[in-house]
N, C-alpha and C positions, 0 to 999 in steps of 0.2 A: 505493500499499500503507501501509496507516494505521500509526498508534504503536504501537497494543496488536499488529499482525499483522507485527510485525518484530521485536518482544524474545522473541518467544514461540517463533521459529524456532530462536533459538540458548539456550533451555533447555535443563536435562535434565529427565528425566522428574519426577526427583525434587523441581525446585525448581519446576516447573507445577505440582506436587501443593502445595506450600508457597505458590505467589500462589495457587492455588484457595481453600487453607487463608484464606489473610491474607485473600484476597477478601470472605470469605463473614462473617470475622470483622467486619472492618468493614462491610461489609452490614450487618450484624445490626445493632452501634453506630449507623451513620448515619440508620438506619429511621428510631428511633426520634427524630432533628433534623427540624429540618420545614422543612428544603431542598424543594427541590420533584424529584420522580424523575430526570425528565430531566435535571438537572443531577448529579445522584446518578448516575447512569448515565453520564455522558461521561466521568465522574473517579475512576471508582469500578478500572479496570480497570490505567489507568496509575499510578494514589495507590497499590494493591496490590503491584505491580510492586519498586516501589524500597521500597516497604515491607522486599518480600520480600528486596533487592538487598542494603539495609542487613545484614539479618537476616544473611544467608548470610556476611556478612563479618564480623560476631561471635560467628555460629557456627565461623568459616573449613570451611565447609565441611561441614559434618557434616549426616550424616541427621535431621531432625531428626520427635519426635511432637507431634502438635497441641498438649499441654499446655505443649510447649517453645516451640513458636511463639507463645502467646498471654502465655507471660512477657516474652518479648523486645516482643514487639511492644508489650506496657504499659509495660518500661524505654526502649523509646523513645520513646513518645509521652513518659511523664514526662522525659524529657529534652530533650525539644524546650518541651513546659510551662517547666519551670525556664532552658532559654536565653529564652523568650518573655518570662519576667515579668522576668530580670534586666534585655534590654535596655530593658523600659518601666522597669524603676526607673533605669538608667544616664540613660534621656531625662529623664526626671523631674527628676533633679537637674543636669541640667546644662541647662534648661530651669530650673531653682529660680537658680539661678548665676549666668544672665544677667540675670534679673531685680533678683537683686540688684547686678549689676555696674551695673544701670538707673540704680536706686533714687539711689544715691550722684552721678548725673552731671547728675542732673533739680534734686538739689537743689543740687549745685553751679553749676548755670548760676540759677538762681534767687535763690541768691543775689548771681551776678556781674550781677543785671539790676538788682536791687537799689541794690549798690552805685554802678552805675550810674547811677540815675534819683535818688541824694543826691549 
């Protein structure tokens, strides 16, 4: 039994409808990208389920209409984008600090080489 079949068995009808709506919205968005259709069709059901699970946590189990699902989906995507951007900025700061620490070390070693030569 594949993963897509496992999670379908434990969902209520309302949540199955939510997964369908999320999958449709994601498919509309993904169809504009240049990814191959086989890759999209393989990943889409699982991603839709994960997004619906997060939407269900935010909504605390309330029944949602399509407009609300779309708003919550956009909110989750914005959060993920913000987290990714912050991680990228932190990584850049870390590499800059590492480079700044390496520069004085190379200067001190070159000064030591000059002093040893004299």
